[in-house]
Structures are given as structure tokens and as C-alpha cells.
C-alpha positions as CSV (number, residue, x, y, z in Angstrom):
1,M,-2.1,44.4,0.5
2,K,-4.0,42.8,-3.1
3,I,-3.4,39.0,-3.8
4,G,-4.8,37.7,-7.0
5,I,-4.9,33.7,-7.1
6,I,-5.1,31.8,-10.6
7,G,-7.6,28.8,-10.1
8,G,-10.5,28.1,-7.9
9,G,-9.7,24.4,-6.8
10,L,-9.0,23.2,-3.9
11,M,-5.4,24.5,-3.4
12,G,-6.5,28.0,-5.0
13,M,-9.2,28.6,-2.4
14,A,-7.3,27.2,0.7
15,L,-4.6,29.5,-0.2
16,A,-7.2,32.7,-0.9
17,F,-8.4,31.7,2.9
18,R,-5.3,31.5,4.7
19,I,-4.2,34.7,3.1
20,S,-7.7,36.4,3.9
21,E,-7.0,35.8,7.4
22,L,-3.9,37.8,7.1
23,N,-5.8,40.9,6.3
24,A,-4.9,40.6,2.7
25,S,-7.7,41.3,-0.1
26,V,-7.6,38.3,-2.5
27,K,-9.4,37.4,-5.3
28,V,-9.4,34.3,-6.9
29,F,-9.8,33.8,-10.9
30,E,-12.0,30.4,-12.1
31,R,-12.5,29.6,-15.7
32,D,-15.2,27.2,-14.6
33,S,-18.6,27.9,-13.5
34,Q,-18.1,26.1,-10.3
35,L,-15.3,26.1,-7.7
36,G,-13.4,22.9,-7.0
37,G,-11.5,21.5,-9.7
38,L,-11.7,17.6,-9.6
39,S,-13.3,18.0,-6.3
40,T,-16.4,19.9,-7.7
41,H,-19.7,18.7,-7.2
42,Y,-22.3,17.3,-9.6
43,N,-26.2,17.3,-9.9
44,Y,-27.1,13.8,-9.7
45,G,-31.3,14.3,-10.0
46,N,-32.7,14.5,-6.6
47,F,-29.5,15.4,-4.8
48,T,-26.0,17.1,-5.2
49,W,-22.6,15.0,-4.2
50,D,-19.2,15.3,-5.6
51,K,-18.4,14.9,-9.1
52,F,-15.9,12.6,-8.5
53,Y,-15.2,10.1,-5.4
54,H,-13.4,11.7,-2.2
55,V,-12.8,10.3,1.2
56,I,-11.1,11.8,3.9
57,V,-8.5,9.4,6.2
58,P,-8.2,9.9,9.8
59,T,-4.4,10.9,9.6
60,D,-5.6,13.7,7.0
61,G,-4.2,16.1,9.6
62,S,-3.7,19.2,7.2
63,L,-7.3,19.1,5.4
64,I,-9.2,18.2,8.6
65,N,-7.7,21.2,10.3
66,L,-9.1,23.5,7.0
67,I,-12.2,21.9,7.5
68,T,-12.4,22.4,11.5
69,D,-10.9,26.4,10.4
70,I,-13.8,27.0,8.2
71,G,-16.3,26.2,11.1
72,L,-17.4,22.7,9.4
73,G,-15.5,20.7,12.3
74,D,-19.2,19.2,13.0
75,S,-20.0,18.5,9.9
76,L,-17.4,15.9,9.5
77,N,-18.7,12.5,9.7
78,W,-17.3,9.0,10.0
79,S,-17.8,5.5,9.1
80,R,-16.5,2.3,9.0
81,S,-15.2,1.2,5.9
82,F,-14.7,-2.1,4.2
83,T,-12.5,-3.3,1.7
84,G,-13.2,-6.4,-0.8
85,Y,-11.5,-7.9,-3.7
86,Y,-13.1,-9.6,-6.9
87,V,-11.8,-12.5,-8.5
88,N,-13.0,-15.6,-10.3
89,K,-16.2,-13.9,-10.0
90,S,-16.3,-14.6,-6.6
91,F,-16.4,-11.3,-3.9
92,Y,-13.9,-11.5,-1.0
93,S,-13.9,-9.5,2.6
94,L,-10.6,-8.4,3.3
95,N,-11.2,-6.9,7.0
96,S,-10.5,-9.0,9.7
97,P,-7.5,-11.5,10.2
98,K,-9.5,-14.4,9.6
99,E,-11.0,-13.0,6.5
100,F,-7.5,-12.4,5.4
101,L,-6.4,-16.2,6.3
102,L,-9.5,-17.5,4.0
103,F,-8.6,-16.0,1.1
104,P,-8.1,-18.4,-1.4
105,L,-5.6,-16.8,-4.1
106,L,-2.6,-17.5,-1.5
107,N,-1.2,-19.9,0.8
108,I,0.1,-18.9,4.5
109,W,3.5,-18.0,3.4
110,D,2.3,-16.0,0.7
111,K,-0.2,-14.0,2.8
112,I,3.1,-13.5,5.4
113,R,5.0,-12.1,2.5
114,L,2.2,-10.0,1.8
115,V,1.9,-8.5,5.3
116,F,5.4,-7.5,5.4
117,T,5.0,-5.7,1.6
118,I,2.7,-3.7,3.1
119,F,3.7,-3.0,6.7
120,Y,7.3,-2.8,5.3
121,G,6.6,-0.5,2.7
122,G,4.2,1.7,4.8
123,R,7.4,2.6,7.0
124,I,9.7,3.6,4.3
125,S,10.3,7.1,4.2
126,N,13.2,7.7,1.8
127,W,11.0,7.5,-1.6
128,K,14.2,8.1,-3.6
129,K,15.5,4.5,-3.9
130,L,12.2,3.5,-5.1
131,E,12.2,5.8,-8.1
132,G,14.7,3.4,-10.1
133,V,13.4,0.1,-9.7
134,T,9.9,-0.7,-11.2
135,V,6.7,-1.3,-9.2
136,K,7.0,-5.2,-10.5
137,D,10.4,-5.8,-9.7
138,W,10.0,-4.0,-6.3
139,L,6.8,-5.9,-5.4
140,I,8.2,-9.6,-6.4
141,Q,11.4,-8.7,-4.7
142,M,9.5,-8.3,-1.1
143,G,6.4,-10.5,-2.1
144,G,7.6,-13.1,-4.4
145,K,6.0,-14.1,-8.1
146,K,3.1,-15.7,-6.6
147,N,1.8,-12.6,-4.7
148,F,2.7,-10.5,-7.6
149,N,1.1,-12.5,-10.2
150,K,-2.1,-13.3,-8.3
151,F,-2.6,-10.1,-6.1
152,W,-0.5,-7.1,-7.1
153,E,-0.6,-8.0,-11.0
154,P,-4.2,-8.0,-11.4
155,L,-4.9,-4.4,-9.4
156,L,-2.1,-2.7,-12.0
157,L,-3.4,-4.0,-14.9
158,A,-6.9,-2.8,-13.8
159,K,-5.6,0.7,-12.5
160,L,-2.5,1.6,-15.2
161,G,-3.4,-1.4,-18.1
162,E,0.4,-2.6,-19.8
163,N,1.8,1.1,-18.4
164,Y,2.3,-0.5,-15.3
165,K,5.4,-2.2,-16.7
166,R,6.7,1.4,-16.9
167,V,6.0,2.5,-13.4
168,S,8.4,3.0,-10.4
169,A,7.7,1.2,-7.1
170,V,7.1,5.0,-5.9
171,F,3.5,4.7,-7.5
172,I,2.6,1.8,-5.0
173,W,4.5,2.9,-2.2
174,T,2.3,6.1,-2.0
175,Y,-0.9,4.1,-1.6
176,I,0.3,1.9,0.9
177,R,1.6,4.6,2.6
178,R,-1.4,6.6,3.3
179,L,-3.8,4.1,3.4
180,F,-1.3,1.9,6.0
181,K,-1.6,5.0,8.2
182,A,-4.8,5.5,8.2
183,R,-5.3,2.1,9.8
184,E,-2.9,2.5,12.3
185,H,-4.9,5.2,13.9
186,P,-5.5,4.6,17.2
187,V,-9.1,5.7,17.9
188,E,-10.9,5.4,13.9
189,K,-9.0,2.4,13.0
190,D,-10.9,1.5,9.4
191,F,-13.0,4.5,9.5
192,M,-13.1,6.9,6.8
193,G,-14.7,10.3,6.9
194,Y,-17.1,12.8,4.3
195,V,-18.3,16.1,5.3
196,S,-22.1,16.6,5.1
197,G,-23.2,17.9,1.8
198,G,-19.8,16.8,0.2
199,Y,-17.1,19.0,-1.1
200,K,-19.8,21.5,-2.2
201,T,-20.4,22.2,1.5
202,V,-16.5,23.1,1.9
203,F,-16.6,25.1,-1.1
204,D,-19.7,27.0,-0.4
205,R,-18.0,27.7,3.2
206,L,-14.6,28.9,1.6
207,E,-16.5,31.3,-0.6
208,K,-18.5,32.8,2.3
209,E,-15.4,32.9,4.6
210,L,-13.5,35.3,1.8
211,I,-16.5,37.2,1.6
212,K,-16.5,37.6,4.7
213,N,-12.8,38.9,5.1
214,N,-13.3,41.3,2.2
215,S,-12.0,39.0,-0.7
216,S,-13.7,38.0,-3.7
217,I,-14.1,35.2,-6.7
218,L,-14.7,35.6,-10.4
219,K,-16.1,32.7,-12.0
220,N,-16.4,31.8,-15.8
221,T,-13.6,33.9,-16.2
222,S,-10.8,33.2,-18.5
223,V,-7.3,35.2,-17.6
224,K,-5.3,36.3,-20.6
225,S,-1.9,37.3,-19.4
226,I,0.1,37.9,-16.7
227,R,2.8,40.5,-16.8
228,P,5.2,42.1,-14.7
229,L,4.6,46.1,-13.6
230,D,7.6,48.8,-13.6
231,G,8.2,49.4,-10.0
232,G,6.6,46.0,-8.7
233,G,3.3,44.5,-8.5
234,I,1.7,42.3,-11.8
235,E,-1.0,43.1,-13.9
236,V,-3.5,40.5,-15.0
237,K,-5.8,40.8,-17.6
238,Y,-9.2,39.0,-17.8
239,D,-11.9,38.8,-20.2
240,D,-12.1,42.7,-21.2
241,K,-10.6,44.0,-18.3
242,V,-7.1,44.6,-16.6
243,E,-6.2,44.7,-13.2
244,H,-3.2,45.3,-10.8
245,F,-2.0,42.8,-7.7
246,D,0.6,43.1,-5.5
247,K,1.1,39.7,-5.8
248,V,-0.2,36.6,-8.0
249,I,0.1,32.8,-7.2
250,F,-0.4,30.6,-9.8
251,T,-2.3,27.4,-9.1
252,A,-3.8,26.2,-12.4
253,P,-1.9,23.7,-14.9
254,L,1.3,24.2,-16.4
255,N,-0.2,24.2,-19.9
256,V,-2.2,27.2,-18.9
257,L,0.8,29.0,-17.3
258,E,2.7,28.7,-20.6
259,N,-0.3,30.5,-22.1
260,V,-0.6,33.7,-19.9
261,T,3.2,34.3,-19.2
262,S,6.2,35.4,-21.4
263,P,9.2,33.9,-21.0
264,E,10.6,36.4,-19.4
265,F,8.2,36.5,-16.6
266,C,8.2,33.0,-15.6
267,E,10.3,30.2,-17.7
268,I,9.2,26.5,-17.6
269,V,12.2,24.4,-18.4
270,K,11.1,21.1,-20.0
271,N,13.3,17.8,-20.0
272,D,13.3,15.9,-23.0
273,Q,11.0,13.3,-21.8
274,A,7.4,14.8,-21.7
275,I,5.0,13.7,-18.5
276,E,2.5,11.2,-19.4
277,Y,-1.0,11.5,-17.4
278,L,-3.7,9.2,-16.5
279,G,-7.3,10.5,-17.0
280,V,-10.8,9.1,-15.5
281,V,-14.1,8.0,-17.4
282,C,-16.0,7.3,-14.6
283,L,-19.9,6.2,-14.5
284,A,-21.4,7.1,-11.6
285,L,-24.8,4.7,-11.1
286,V,-27.4,6.1,-8.8
287,T,-29.8,3.2,-7.4
288,K,-32.7,2.6,-5.4
289,K,-30.8,-0.1,-3.3
290,P,-27.3,-0.5,-2.2
291,L,-25.1,-2.4,-4.8
292,T,-21.9,-3.5,-2.5
293,P,-20.7,-3.1,1.5
294,F,-17.4,-2.1,0.2
295,Y,-16.3,1.2,0.2
296,V,-13.6,0.0,-2.0
297,L,-13.6,-3.5,-4.5
298,N,-10.2,-3.9,-6.1
299,M,-10.8,-5.4,-9.3
300,G,-8.8,-8.8,-9.5
301,D,-10.9,-9.1,-13.3
302,V,-8.6,-7.7,-15.9
303,N,-12.0,-7.7,-18.5
304,S,-13.5,-5.6,-16.4
305,P,-14.3,-2.1,-17.8
306,F,-13.8,-0.3,-14.9
307,T,-11.0,-0.2,-12.4
308,G,-12.8,-1.1,-9.3
309,V,-15.9,-0.4,-7.5
310,I,-16.1,2.6,-5.1
311,G,-19.1,2.2,-2.7
312,I,-19.9,5.7,-1.6
313,S,-23.2,5.2,-0.1
314,S,-21.3,2.3,2.2
315,L,-20.0,5.5,3.9
316,V,-22.9,8.0,3.2
317,D,-25.7,8.2,5.4
318,P,-28.7,7.8,2.8
319,E,-29.9,10.8,3.7
320,Q,-27.3,12.9,2.3
321,T,-28.4,11.4,-1.1
322,A,-32.4,11.8,-0.9
323,G,-32.3,8.1,-0.1
324,E,-30.7,6.9,-3.0
325,Y,-27.4,5.2,-3.6
326,I,-24.4,6.7,-5.1
327,T,-21.8,3.7,-6.7
328,F,-18.9,5.2,-8.7
329,F,-17.0,2.9,-11.5
330,P,-13.8,4.7,-12.6
331,K,-11.7,3.4,-15.3
332,Y,-7.9,5.1,-15.6
333,I,-6.8,5.7,-19.0
334,P,-4.4,7.6,-20.8
335,A,-4.0,10.1,-22.9
336,D,-4.4,8.1,-26.2
337,H,-7.3,5.8,-25.2
338,T,-10.3,5.2,-27.3
339,Y,-12.9,6.3,-24.8
340,W,-12.1,9.7,-25.2
341,S,-13.3,10.0,-28.5
342,M,-16.5,8.0,-27.6
343,P,-19.6,9.2,-26.7
344,D,-21.0,9.1,-23.2
345,E,-24.0,6.7,-24.5
346,T,-21.2,4.1,-25.7
347,I,-19.0,4.3,-22.8
348,E,-22.4,4.1,-20.4
349,E,-23.3,0.6,-22.5
350,I,-20.0,-0.9,-22.0
351,F,-19.7,0.0,-18.5
352,M,-23.6,-1.2,-17.7
353,K,-22.4,-4.4,-19.4
354,G,-19.7,-4.8,-16.6
355,V,-21.7,-3.7,-13.8
356,R,-24.4,-6.3,-14.7
357,D,-21.6,-9.1,-15.0
358,L,-20.4,-8.1,-11.6
359,Y,-24.0,-7.6,-10.0
360,P,-26.7,-9.9,-12.0
361,E,-29.1,-9.5,-9.5
362,L,-29.8,-5.7,-10.3
363,N,-32.8,-5.0,-11.9
364,D,-33.7,-2.4,-14.0
365,G,-36.5,-1.5,-11.4
366,D,-33.8,-0.4,-9.3
367,L,-31.9,2.1,-11.4
368,V,-32.7,5.3,-11.1
369,A,-29.3,7.0,-13.2
370,A,-26.4,6.5,-14.6
371,H,-23.9,9.8,-15.2
372,I,-20.7,9.9,-17.3
373,N,-18.0,11.8,-15.9
374,R,-14.7,12.9,-17.4
375,A,-11.4,14.3,-16.3
376,Y,-8.6,14.2,-18.5
377,K,-5.5,15.0,-16.5
378,V,-6.1,13.3,-12.7
379,Q,-2.3,11.8,-12.3
380,P,1.1,11.9,-13.4
381,L,2.3,8.5,-14.6
382,Q,5.0,7.8,-11.8
383,V,7.6,6.6,-14.3
384,L,11.3,5.4,-13.5
385,N,13.5,8.4,-11.9
386,Y,10.2,10.4,-12.5
387,S,11.6,13.2,-10.3
388,T,14.4,14.3,-13.1
389,I,11.6,14.6,-15.6
390,I,9.1,17.1,-13.9
391,P,9.7,20.8,-15.5
392,E,11.6,23.1,-13.3
393,I,9.5,26.4,-12.6
394,I,11.2,29.6,-12.8
395,T,9.6,32.6,-11.7
396,K,11.9,35.7,-12.5
397,H,9.5,38.4,-10.6
398,P,9.9,38.5,-6.5
399,D,6.0,39.0,-6.4
400,F,4.8,35.8,-8.8
401,F,4.4,32.5,-7.6
402,V,3.8,28.9,-8.8
403,L,2.0,26.5,-6.6
404,N,0.6,23.4,-8.4
405,T,0.1,19.2,-8.5
406,S,2.8,19.3,-11.0
407,Q,5.4,19.8,-8.0
408,F,3.9,16.6,-6.1
409,V,6.8,14.0,-6.8
410,S,6.8,11.3,-4.1
411,D,2.8,11.5,-3.3
412,S,-0.2,10.5,-4.9
413,V,-2.7,13.2,-5.5
414,N,-5.2,14.0,-2.6
415,N,-6.4,16.6,-0.8
416,N,-4.8,16.5,2.3
417,R,-1.8,16.2,0.2
418,V,-2.7,19.6,-1.8
419,I,-3.5,21.1,2.0
420,T,-0.3,20.4,3.2
421,H,1.6,22.0,0.0
422,V,-0.5,24.9,0.7
423,N,0.5,25.2,4.6
424,S,4.1,24.7,3.5
425,F,4.3,27.4,1.0
426,M,2.2,29.8,3.6
427,E,4.7,29.4,6.3
428,Q,6.7,31.5,3.9
429,F,4.3,33.9,2.3
430,A,3.0,35.2,5.4
431,V,6.4,36.5,6.4
432,E,6.8,38.4,3.3
433,L,3.3,39.6,3.5
434,K,3.8,40.8,7.2
435,T,7.3,42.3,5.9
436,K,6.2,44.4,3.1
437,A,3.0,45.4,5.3
438,K,5.5,47.1,7.6
439,T,7.8,48.1,4.8
440,N,4.7,49.9,3.3
441,T,3.7,51.5,6.7
442,V,6.9,53.3,6.9
């Protein structure tokens, strides 16, 4: 059995690995020079690490199982994670009941209502009822206006800008639910994890496992067209070559799908309301000393040029980063934001001013390098009744499948959710492979 997979991100590579375990030959097509998609790696000078920030929480069972299955269980490291909040030019640690009680923005009653919002939100299972209410209305209903104005609104503004007013309560529920579950873990409470070497280690191992299982990967390869063959099977045309497959799984974005398939083969039925995406512009700052004790510093300052501060080096052993420290300063922006047209040097100047305002003790001698990285489509804007505007993908060939993050309705886009999606797909796909293999044998 010969299977083609379009896209070498985490979804495509995890699929390829699982299918290759079933004695099928898999070929992965990736248009970039590196595997990984949003989880790819980046050369920071003296070390290589993730291009964008990623973390594993103790309840990411699907992702942890994959890491273990490819032989990297011993490379998984856990560290205590700390959360902070920056507001009114002050830093506040929020990692214990005492610290929370001392948080000055809210009185005791407000804090009780805030805890209730997080506790109750983390246990909601029926996300559908949250789709029709805005995140603002839901948070005010749950925790009151003061909690919203003082705590939630600055975070929503930093993350979404004025777009937060159009977003449903599902948006905040996905984050509360994942992090709340992580903090309930009985052994690794408040711990977060990473793989030694970052996600490059994961993709290098997946590539090695595929080769061992008589499969292959084509990088720097553009798929030109995908069309059905008379009598079954699928033809994939790429670069100046043509290859036939028994089945093809498409994991790349929908706009690519539209360009390489015909309506007779695969149809995308779109709603009148287009899906809006948020992208990210991110400053990765490499320094000689750590900048922050927090893994996540939530920004309550709406004038900050970045969404938050992600202190990767508060989790990752400095030996992993050549004795240097890396801190991410992301800004999530819509497609029409002016940052997209700005050169890296201009964005770096804007962001570095914000960094120096936040950390005035930072000296030029402490700086090693600054890198600006961008990703145009990171996550959809979950507007009211978002599930009703997601395009319907109709595949008209029994051997062609579409599996990508456009199908995520009630989850934030994170790597554990990606692997969970892969596992659900494989339950049925494995049956199909075995059935077809028996038919061919007969």
C-alpha cells in the first residue's frame, strides 16, 4: 500500500509515522526546506531551538504518547512553571493562594468570583452553549464587571485588540480548560515540559523512523495537482514529476487545497462569512542573563507593543541553549495590521523599546541577538457561532482525505490537539488499510 501525505507539519508527520507502522509505504510532501510548520526550528546563532514558543503540559496525553512511541520518552523534561501579571508598571506573581490574595487590583469578593470563573469554566464540557455569547458578556456574567475591567479586558486587548468584542466565550474557555486541567495533575502540578533539543529533536526522530519503515520525505517540493485515476488510486503531480498513490491525505491549508484539486475531486463549500485568522509577529531575544522568572507574564498594559512575555529559559535548562537565555515577545495581529508591511528592523525597534520599558535594568552588554519571526495564519478568530461558518470539505473520491486544523472548532490550536485529531482519524483509517490489504491479497 502506497500512501501520499501532503504537508510535513506535526499533523502530516505524525500521520506518516502511524501509517508506516502498519506496513504501508508513505511519502510526505513538504514545500519548505524544514519539517514542522509552526513547530519548526530556528538557528539562533550559538544554538537551535523552536522558531515559536511551545510547551507541553502534563495532561497532553496524546502528544506525550507519541513522543514516547518514537523513543524520546527519556528526552522529556519537566520544570516548575510560574505565572506573572504586569500592570501599572509592577510585576505580580500569581503562583500561590497567598500571592493571589495579595493581588492589589481586586478585592476579596472579586477574587472569589475570578476563581469561580476559572473553576467553573474549566469544567464546562458543552462548548456549544458558549458560541452564541461574547467573551465579554460571559466573563462579566461569571465574574462581574470589575473582574472584567481590571483583569480580563487588558489580557483580551493584548491578545486580540478590539477584535475581542466580536469573539465568543469559546475563545477563553479553550485556554481555561487546557491550563486548568494541567494544574489538576496529581503529580506534576504547575509543571510544564519540553523535549531536549526542542521540536527539532521530535521531527528528526520522526524522519528517522519513517526511513526505517521504508517511507520517505520530499522537502522543498511543491505539489502542483492532485487528481483521481480511472479504476482507483490518485495521481500527484509535483515539480516536474508524476507519482501514483493508493491513497492521499491532505494536511496543508485550505487555500492550498483549492489550488491543487478540482471541484470534481474535492469541493470546499464556504459560508458567506469568511474566516478571519490571527497571525503572529514575534521577537525572540537572546541574552546573557535571564530576563524573567515567569514562563508566562500576562500583560495588563494595553500600550505594550507585544501580547505577553514567554520566558522559555525559566523552563529550559541553559545547557540546551548554549548557556544563553531566550525570551519570546509575541504580538497576535489580524491580516490587515500594519506590522505585516513593516521591515524586521522597524518592528525590532518598536518591540525593543517595549522590552526596555519593561526591563530598564537590561544593558546592551546583556544582549546577544534579536530575531523577528512571523507566521501569517496561526489561529482563526473565533467569532460568534464560529462553527457555522467553517467551510465544509466534501471529498468525492474514496481514497482522498482531508485532515487539517481548519476542522478545529472547540479547541485552541496546540500540538496535543493535533495529535488527538490524528489518533481519531487513524482509528478508522487503520481499518480501511487492513481491509484493502486483505482484498488485494485475495
